N, C-alpha and C positions, 0 to 999 in steps of 0.2 A: 357510416357503415363500420361494424365491428369486425373483429378477426374471424368469428364464426361464419358470418355471412360471406366474407371474402373466400373462405375455404370452400363453402358450398358453391359459390359462383365459379371458382377455379375448377372444382371437380365436375360441375355440370358442363363447363366449356370443354374440358377434356373428354367427357363422355360424348358430347356432340361431335367432336373431332373424330372419335373412334367410329361413331355411327356413320358419319359422312364418308370416312375411309372404307368402311364395310360396304356402303351403297356403291361406291366407285368400283370396288373389286367385283361385286356382283354384276354390275353393268358391263364391266370388261369381259367377264366370263360368259355372260349371255350373248354379247356381240361376237365373241370368238366362236361360240357354238352355232350361232346363226350363220356366220361366214362359212364355217366348215360344212354346214348342211347345204348351203348354196353352191359351194364348190363341188361337193359330192354329187349334187343333182346334175351338174354339167358333165361329169365323167361318164364314159360309156359303161353299159351294163356288163355282166359276166358273159363270157362267150357261150354260144349255143353248142349243143352236142356236135353239130356238123363242123364247127370251127375248132374243135379240140384237136390236138396233135394225134397223128396216127402212126402206127408201126410201119417201117419200110416193108416192101413186098417180100424181101428175103428174110424177114423176121428181125428180132432185136440184134443190134450191133454188139458184138462181143469184144472183149479186150484181146489185143494182139500181144503175145509175148515173144520177144525176139532179142537175141544178143546184139548189142550195138557197140560200135567202137568209134573213137574220134576220127574225124576226117582231117587229113593233114593240111596244114596251112601252105598254100602255094608259095614257092620261092620266087622272088622277083628282085629286080635291080632297084626299084624305088619302094618307098615305104607304103604299105597297104593301109587304107583307111577301113573302118568297120563296114561301110556300105559296099566295099569291093570284095568282101569275104562271102562265102556261101552262108546262107542263113542270116545275112545282114547283120553281122557282128555277134550273133549268138554262137555258141559252141556247136559247130555242125557235127553231125554223126552220120554213120552209114551202117547198113546191115553188116554184121560180122561174117567172116568166111565160115567160121565154125559156130554152129548154133548150140554147142554143148555148154551147159552151165558150169562155171567153176565150182569146185567143191573143196572143203577143207581137207588137209592131209590127215591121215590117221595119227592119233596120239597128240594132236595139237588142237586145242579148243579155239585158238584164234584171238584170245583176249589175255591181257596181262593180269596176273594175280588170280587166276581162276582155280588154282589148285592142281592144274595139269602138270605132269612132269616136264613137258615141253620137249623132251628128247625123243629120238626114235630108237 
């Protein structure tokens, strides 16, 4: 066998390897599609109009705006663990006594370097 026939044999073996790899990839994709279709068939269908969510009797629920202030941590002789606090370790809040929203004072923009004189 001469070198030209060796080159042809090597290139045809490489081509056969690529074709085999392509067939394997196509087979994997087809099996994945088949499995997905099988799983999809087992899932329940979309809900009927009677199963759709409905508005409450009083109409849509609206956002509640209220001023909140932090709840004080109770004083105790022993160390409190998070589950002993109100809200189970979250920062508890309560409705504020005054529902008036805080406003910026006149002549003060409230940010540093905004160009405001800052003085009153």
